Phi, psi and omega in degrees: 000126183291156179249135181243135172265137184228157171228123188221164181258127178278167181297330180275004179096352180283170181254131177244136177231150179177191180229152183211140177268131182210158180287345180181178183298313178302321179295320179296318179297320179295320180295320180295316180294328179292340177276003181081021181252153176252113185298134173250324180208139181218118181229144178277136182291164183300146180280190182294335180281357177084357181269128179291142177277144179297155186298327185266005184295325179299319179295319181294318180294321179296321180294325179293327181289334179280175181292159181258021180293159182269140177279128183282162179295327178294318178295322179294320178296318178297317178301314182297315182292318180292321178296321176297317180295318181295317180293323178296329179279000178092008179286131178301153185300314182297319179292322178298320179294323176297316180299315181293327177295324179286329185263008181298146185274353180214154178300323180296316179294318179300318179295319181292318180294324177292324178296315177298319179299315182297320179292322178292319178297328178288356178108001180278147177291159181297319180297317179293322178296319178290327180295341176292343182234072182294340178288341179256315183250108179299164181298322179297320180299307182294326179294320178293320177297319178298318178296320179294320177295317182295325182270352179080019179230051183298319181298320180292318179295320179297320177297320178294322178298316181298317177297319179296318178298319180296315179294320179297318180294320179296318181293316178295324178296321178296319180295315181296319179296322181293334184269352185295308185295314175301323179294320178297318179296321179296315178297318179299318179298316180295321180294316180298316179297318179298316179296317180296315185286326185271322187249328187272313184297318182302333181292339180272344186295324178294327177289319182290339181296335181272357181281126178282143181086175182279150177283155176303152183301318181297324178292319179297320179294320180294316180295319179296320177296317179298315180296320179296320179294321182286324184271328185236023181301317180296322178297318178297320179296314180297317179297321178296318178295319178298318178296322180297311181291326177296316178293323179295320176297320180293321180294327181284343178283158181297313181295315181296318181296318179295319179297316180295317179296323177294320178295321179295319180293330180276350180294144187304306186260317184296321182300317179294319179296317180296319180296318179294320178297316179295320179296319179297317178297315182297312182296318180294318180295313181294317178298321178297316181292316180296322177295334179274357178099010179285136178302154187300310184297317178295320177296322178296318180296327178283316185294326182294337178288343182274354185294316177097322180267119187296327179296316178290326177299316179296321179296319179291327179299323177295324178292324180297322178299323179290324177294321178297330180277002176109001180285161178278152185296312182301315180292325182289322181280348185296336182283344178266071186293332180298325184264324186239108175294166182298322180296320179294321179297321178296318180295320179293319180296316179296317180295325179294321179289327182273352179082018179241040186296320183297314181293322181292322179296318178294321178296318178299319179297317179297316180295317181295319179294322176296319177294321177299319179299316179294320179293322178295318179297320178294317180297319179293319179299326177279329183289325183298306178294330179295317179295318178297320179296320179296316179300312180297323180295314180296315180296321179296320179298316179296319181298314179294319180297330179276334182278330182303314177294330178296319177298321178295322179296320179295322177296322180291324180294321178294000000 
């Protein structure tokens, strides 16, 4: 049974130190708390090989013992909001993490909250403990927590993070909902075309064989496409899968991601929507941080990570350097025209002069998100008849291509 050395806070405010035998780190923490002590540090003593174990090894081993399931965004939002409420009520951080670990809605979440608790008890900051799990806590999340810890308003920052997560989820949900119907129509069109080309067209080939003279060009193209799908369909599927995985590998690379993001920004309609979405995220994040008391430069460094598009992130980074050199925010961001239109720059400059920058940034985010919602609804309203027109057009072309030889056959019979 391993031995753990601990340093804990007594009820009278004194410091207690000692060693305790336990079956594992969670058991050691429970024994210390049962003695009426509040753990400050817990380390496992050196093993038989004489080498001391690192302070966080217990937490890592405990995390490995738990399930490897992924923590959902809803669980993370609940955790953030409850942790903010507990800290606002005066509950110590370590105790709040223990409570949240017990009340977690899934084993994966409970394991993750206990892992963060163990690292914090070992003396690590909350932001650093969360940074150990980037799959659960995004970089923007940990950066905001770090700012809150440094400024002494962690509970307020956590509440702002929870609100930001809720708004982000609502906006993404609107985008996903708007794309469902066009996506269904696209799949339906592909299925209908596939059925026509693979099963319907071959039945006409025996009829067309009796037609004297050459078939119309459109009919020849349709028959050739049908024959290609039936004879080389498997090859097309394999080639498509190969292209898919190749593109996915390219997208994950630094060069590929930048090239793709640049193409999206240059796209006629999509580029404008992406830029507005990124601007709304940036303004809301920066306004939230400034409202919580985070210094401007630190807030800018955190907010730029929320943009998502690396090209825009680099452009904002250049503006941050100018702010660090003493420049005003509105003038520094004005050079990033792709992300910030002139009207937005004027509003930011006026708000900066009047001292209401945080409220104005949040207002800009609200207005931009409302405009995005209207644009998405308009785009979907236009996409639906466009997709139906495409389906009808393809089916009509196949129908006409099959009827033209029939008319020729009737002329020959006459």
